[in-house]
C-alpha atoms as a printed R data frame, in Angstrom:
    type eleno elety resid chain resno        x      y       z
1   ATOM     1    CA   MET     A     1 -135.130 32.353 -60.234
2   ATOM     2    CA   ARG     A     2 -137.997 34.085 -61.992
3   ATOM     3    CA   PRO     A     3 -138.454 33.614 -65.739
4   ATOM     4    CA   PRO     A     4 -137.907 36.780 -67.793
5   ATOM     5    CA   ILE     A     5 -140.755 39.270 -67.707
6   ATOM     6    CA   THR     A     6 -142.852 39.143 -70.846
7   ATOM     7    CA   LEU     A     7 -144.732 42.091 -72.230
8   ATOM     8    CA   PRO     A     8 -148.483 41.661 -72.563
9   ATOM     9    CA   PRO     A     9 -149.244 41.167 -76.279
10  ATOM    10    CA   ALA     A    10 -151.546 44.218 -76.360
11  ATOM    11    CA   LEU     A    11 -148.772 46.463 -75.027
12  ATOM    12    CA   GLU     A    12 -146.159 45.051 -77.379
13  ATOM    13    CA   GLU     A    13 -148.512 45.470 -80.329
14  ATOM    14    CA   TYR     A    14 -149.225 49.073 -79.324
15  ATOM    15    CA   LEU     A    15 -145.537 49.900 -78.945
16  ATOM    16    CA   ARG     A    16 -144.785 48.437 -82.398
17  ATOM    17    CA   SER     A    17 -147.724 50.252 -84.028
18  ATOM    18    CA   PRO     A    18 -147.170 53.109 -86.473
19  ATOM    19    CA   ALA     A    19 -148.250 55.570 -83.785
20  ATOM    20    CA   MET     A    20 -145.397 54.500 -81.460
21  ATOM    21    CA   GLU     A    21 -142.842 52.845 -83.796
22  ATOM    22    CA   ARG     A    22 -140.714 51.326 -81.028
23  ATOM    23    CA   THR     A    23 -137.827 49.085 -82.112
24  ATOM    24    CA   GLU     A    24 -136.853 45.650 -80.879
25  ATOM    25    CA   ALA     A    25 -133.970 47.274 -78.956
26  ATOM    26    CA   PHE     A    26 -136.532 49.462 -77.245
27  ATOM    27    CA   LEU     A    27 -138.659 46.438 -76.270
28  ATOM    28    CA   VAL     A    28 -135.575 44.672 -74.914
29  ATOM    29    CA   SER     A    29 -134.833 47.742 -72.789
30  ATOM    30    CA   LEU     A    30 -138.408 47.840 -71.492
31  ATOM    31    CA   ARG     A    31 -138.280 44.135 -70.605
32  ATOM    32    CA   SER     A    32 -135.010 44.800 -68.803
33  ATOM    33    CA   ARG     A    33 -136.623 47.616 -66.787
34  ATOM    34    CA   LEU     A    34 -139.513 45.335 -65.844
35  ATOM    35    CA   SER     A    35 -137.096 42.567 -64.879
36  ATOM    36    CA   TYR     A    36 -135.251 45.048 -62.663
37  ATOM    37    CA   ILE     A    37 -138.566 45.873 -60.970
38  ATOM    38    CA   ALA     A    38 -139.178 42.146 -60.458
39  ATOM    39    CA   GLU     A    39 -135.692 41.782 -58.924
40  ATOM    40    CA   VAL     A    40 -136.581 44.377 -56.287
41  ATOM    41    CA   ALA     A    41 -139.853 42.590 -55.504
42  ATOM    42    CA   ASP     A    42 -138.010 39.261 -55.397
43  ATOM    43    CA   ALA     A    43 -135.406 40.683 -52.993
44  ATOM    44    CA   VAL     A    44 -138.220 41.570 -50.596
45  ATOM    45    CA   THR     A    45 -139.758 38.108 -50.972
46  ATOM    46    CA   GLN     A    46 -136.405 36.416 -50.405
47  ATOM    47    CA   TRP     A    47 -135.760 38.552 -47.320
48  ATOM    48    CA   ALA     A    48 -139.253 37.664 -46.029
49  ATOM    49    CA   ASP     A    49 -138.500 33.961 -46.403
50  ATOM    50    CA   ASP     A    50 -135.333 33.976 -44.281
51  ATOM    51    CA   ARG     A    51 -135.229 37.311 -42.419
52  ATOM    52    CA   GLY     A    52 -131.526 36.903 -41.802
53  ATOM    53    CA   SER     A    53 -130.970 40.648 -41.432
54  ATOM    54    CA   PRO     A    54 -132.846 43.645 -40.034
55  ATOM    55    CA   VAL     A    55 -135.409 45.224 -42.349
56  ATOM    56    CA   PHE     A    56 -133.357 48.430 -42.514
57  ATOM    57    CA   LEU     A    57 -130.428 46.630 -44.151
58  ATOM    58    CA   LEU     A    58 -132.664 45.338 -46.918
59  ATOM    59    CA   LEU     A    59 -134.157 48.800 -47.437
60  ATOM    60    CA   ASP     A    60 -130.671 50.275 -47.593
61  ATOM    61    CA   GLU     A    61 -129.634 47.718 -50.238
62  ATOM    62    CA   ILE     A    62 -132.627 48.171 -52.542
63  ATOM    63    CA   GLU     A    63 -132.934 51.960 -52.385
64  ATOM    64    CA   VAL     A    64 -130.407 52.526 -55.162
65  ATOM    65    CA   ASP     A    65 -132.245 50.036 -57.365
66  ATOM    66    CA   VAL     A    66 -135.565 51.815 -56.885
67  ATOM    67    CA   LEU     A    67 -133.926 55.185 -57.593
68  ATOM    68    CA   ALA     A    68 -132.328 53.806 -60.773
69  ATOM    69    CA   ILE     A    69 -135.639 52.443 -62.040
70  ATOM    70    CA   LEU     A    70 -137.685 55.553 -61.325
71  ATOM    71    CA   GLY     A    71 -134.976 58.005 -62.329
72  ATOM    72    CA   ASN     A    72 -134.665 56.606 -65.832
73  ATOM    73    CA   GLN     A    73 -134.329 59.521 -68.246
74  ATOM    74    CA   GLY     A    74 -134.307 57.406 -71.397
75  ATOM    75    CA   SER     A    75 -131.570 57.354 -73.999
76  ATOM    76    CA   SER     A    76 -131.881 57.944 -77.728
77  ATOM    77    CA   ASN     A    77 -134.331 55.603 -79.426
78  ATOM    78    CA   GLN     A    78 -133.764 52.606 -77.170
79  ATOM    79    CA   GLU     A    79 -135.852 53.625 -74.177
80  ATOM    80    CA   ASP     A    80 -138.311 56.241 -72.997
81  ATOM    81    CA   SER     A    81 -138.071 58.118 -69.728
82  ATOM    82    CA   THR     A    82 -140.458 57.284 -66.921
83  ATOM    83    CA   TYR     A    83 -142.095 60.643 -67.588
84  ATOM    84    CA   ILE     A    84 -142.771 59.791 -71.240
85  ATOM    85    CA   MET     A    85 -144.198 56.406 -70.230
86  ATOM    86    CA   HIS     A    86 -146.569 58.110 -67.817
87  ATOM    87    CA   THR     A    87 -147.665 60.901 -70.146
88  ATOM    88    CA   SER     A    88 -147.602 59.936 -73.805
89  ATOM    89    CA   TRP     A    89 -148.000 56.161 -73.640
90  ATOM    90    CA   ILE     A    90 -151.400 56.441 -71.983
91  ATOM    91    CA   ALA     A    91 -152.892 58.648 -74.711
92  ATOM    92    CA   ASP     A    92 -154.774 55.729 -76.252
93  ATOM    93    CA   ALA     A    93 -155.794 54.100 -72.966
94  ATOM    94    CA   SER     A    94 -158.901 54.700 -70.888
95  ATOM    95    CA   THR     A    95 -158.197 56.250 -67.487
96  ATOM    96    CA   ALA     A    96 -161.110 54.323 -65.974
97  ATOM    97    CA   GLY     A    97 -159.931 51.111 -67.633
98  ATOM    98    CA   MET     A    98 -156.406 51.594 -66.294
99  ATOM    99    CA   TYR     A    99 -157.663 52.192 -62.755
100 ATOM   100    CA   GLU     A   100 -160.130 49.310 -62.833
101 ATOM   101    CA   SER     A   101 -157.362 46.948 -63.958
102 ATOM   102    CA   LEU     A   102 -155.503 47.294 -60.671
103 ATOM   103    CA   PRO     A   103 -155.968 44.513 -58.119
104 ATOM   104    CA   LYS     A   104 -158.037 45.825 -55.201
105 ATOM   105    CA   ARG     A   105 -155.426 44.864 -52.602
106 ATOM   106    CA   VAL     A   106 -152.800 46.809 -54.536
107 ATOM   107    CA   VAL     A   107 -155.042 49.897 -54.700
108 ATOM   108    CA   ALA     A   108 -155.656 49.654 -50.957
109 ATOM   109    CA   LEU     A   109 -151.919 49.574 -50.239
110 ATOM   110    CA   MET     A   110 -151.216 52.398 -52.700
111 ATOM   111    CA   SER     A   111 -153.864 54.540 -51.045
112 ATOM   112    CA   HIS     A   112 -152.911 53.743 -47.474
113 ATOM   113    CA   GLY     A   113 -149.186 54.473 -47.586
114 ATOM   114    CA   PHE     A   114 -147.213 53.660 -44.472
115 ATOM   115    CA   GLY     A   115 -148.911 55.969 -41.988
116 ATOM   116    CA   LYS     A   116 -146.096 57.215 -39.802
117 ATOM   117    CA   ILE     A   117 -142.343 57.383 -39.484
118 ATOM   118    CA   LEU     A   118 -141.862 55.982 -35.996
119 ATOM   119    CA   LEU     A   119 -142.671 52.346 -36.649
120 ATOM   120    CA   ALA     A   120 -141.525 49.462 -34.501
121 ATOM   121    CA   GLU     A   121 -139.358 46.919 -36.304
122 ATOM   122    CA   SER     A   122 -142.292 44.510 -36.522
123 ATOM   123    CA   ASP     A   123 -144.570 47.178 -38.031
124 ATOM   124    CA   ALA     A   124 -141.938 48.161 -40.600
125 ATOM   125    CA   GLU     A   125 -141.568 44.484 -41.488
126 ATOM   126    CA   LYS     A   126 -145.341 44.115 -41.765
127 ATOM   127    CA   TRP     A   127 -145.576 47.074 -44.149
128 ATOM   128    CA   LEU     A   128 -142.730 45.748 -46.299
129 ATOM   129    CA   LEU     A   129 -144.226 42.246 -46.397
130 ATOM   130    CA   SER     A   130 -147.560 43.710 -47.525
131 ATOM   131    CA   TRP     A   131 -145.775 45.750 -50.167
132 ATOM   132    CA   GLY     A   132 -143.848 42.706 -51.424
133 ATOM   133    CA   SER     A   133 -146.950 40.544 -51.632
134 ATOM   134    CA   ALA     A   134 -148.941 43.247 -53.443
135 ATOM   135    CA   MET     A   135 -146.047 43.883 -55.820
136 ATOM   136    CA   GLN     A   136 -145.806 40.194 -56.719
137 ATOM   137    CA   GLU     A   137 -149.562 40.172 -57.382
138 ATOM   138    CA   LEU     A   138 -149.255 43.262 -59.571
139 ATOM   139    CA   LEU     A   139 -146.373 41.787 -61.586
140 ATOM   140    CA   VAL     A   140 -148.449 38.683 -62.318
141 ATOM   141    CA   ALA     A   141 -151.422 40.863 -63.240
142 ATOM   142    CA   PHE     A   142 -149.237 42.972 -65.547
143 ATOM   143    CA   THR     A   143 -147.885 40.028 -67.504
144 ATOM   144    CA   GLY     A   144 -151.425 38.651 -67.796
145 ATOM   145    CA   ALA     A   145 -152.952 41.906 -69.045
146 ATOM   146    CA   THR     A   146 -155.340 41.228 -71.919
147 ATOM   147    CA   ASN     A   147 -155.703 44.739 -73.319
148 ATOM   148    CA   LEU     A   148 -153.889 48.059 -73.495
149 ATOM   149    CA   ASP     A   149 -155.847 49.654 -70.636
150 ATOM   150    CA   HIS     A   150 -154.897 46.834 -68.294
151 ATOM   151    CA   ALA     A   151 -151.253 46.771 -69.375
152 ATOM   152    CA   MET     A   152 -150.824 50.537 -69.037
153 ATOM   153    CA   GLY     A   153 -152.701 50.767 -65.746
154 ATOM   154    CA   ARG     A   154 -150.658 47.983 -64.208
155 ATOM   155    CA   MET     A   155 -147.393 49.384 -65.524
156 ATOM   156    CA   ILE     A   156 -148.148 52.752 -63.939
157 ATOM   157    CA   GLY     A   157 -149.227 50.833 -60.840
158 ATOM   158    CA   LEU     A   158 -145.768 49.251 -60.671
159 ATOM   159    CA   ASP     A   159 -144.228 52.733 -60.647
160 ATOM   160    CA   ILE     A   160 -146.657 53.942 -57.966
161 ATOM   161    CA   MET     A   161 -145.687 50.964 -55.820
162 ATOM   162    CA   LEU     A   162 -141.988 51.730 -56.345
163 ATOM   163    CA   THR     A   163 -142.594 55.364 -55.413
164 ATOM   164    CA   ASN     A   164 -144.370 54.260 -52.238
165 ATOM   165    CA   LEU     A   165 -141.439 51.992 -51.413
166 ATOM   166    CA   LEU     A   166 -138.980 54.825 -51.991
167 ATOM   167    CA   SER     A   167 -140.969 57.098 -49.662
168 ATOM   168    CA   PHE     A   168 -141.039 54.322 -47.070
169 ATOM   169    CA   ILE     A   169 -137.276 53.817 -47.309
170 ATOM   170    CA   ALA     A   170 -136.613 57.548 -46.906
171 ATOM   171    CA   ALA     A   171 -138.944 57.716 -43.907
172 ATOM   172    CA   MET     A   172 -137.301 54.694 -42.285
173 ATOM   173    CA   ARG     A   173 -133.947 56.492 -42.478
174 ATOM   174    CA   LEU     A   174 -135.452 58.890 -39.924
175 ATOM   175    CA   ASN     A   175 -136.794 56.088 -37.724
176 ATOM   176    CA   PRO     A   176 -134.595 55.534 -34.651
177 ATOM   177    CA   MET     A   177 -136.664 52.496 -33.659
178 ATOM   178    CA   LEU     A   178 -135.229 50.235 -36.365
179 ATOM   179    CA   ASP     A   179 -132.233 47.975 -35.879
180 ATOM   180    CA   ARG     A   180 -129.365 49.037 -38.110
């Protein structure tokens, strides 16, 4: 089992600053969201280790989790919506710094996508394994972020990776070549 996700000190300091004024309850909620993201990545890693079921069954199981994470609309003063995280949180971060903070392998996967809908089972597995490995790398990079640019860039990167996974899952629902 993975230890709880910790916020990079620079991000936590920024969120507690007078400009943001986020409460401890808010930070707990954010850590919970990040832990939920890690659970999805861990589910892919665990599936990769034993492959006891077809890839489609795993995708079917984790789709609701990805939708719940990305569809977060925030509630009162305990959490911000995904939209707010992506728009207002980055106001004090450098766009170039955020981009440059992303591991190169993660950027390559983000940019490549999955290519086509009609993938053989082995190709769908290969894409998912690449996604899982890149996501684990990005989670480690996020927790090790040393400044606000890196923390924000990697946090948005996590959401891009989840969005790519969600697109992949939806496309695989149209793929008759996968075992069900």
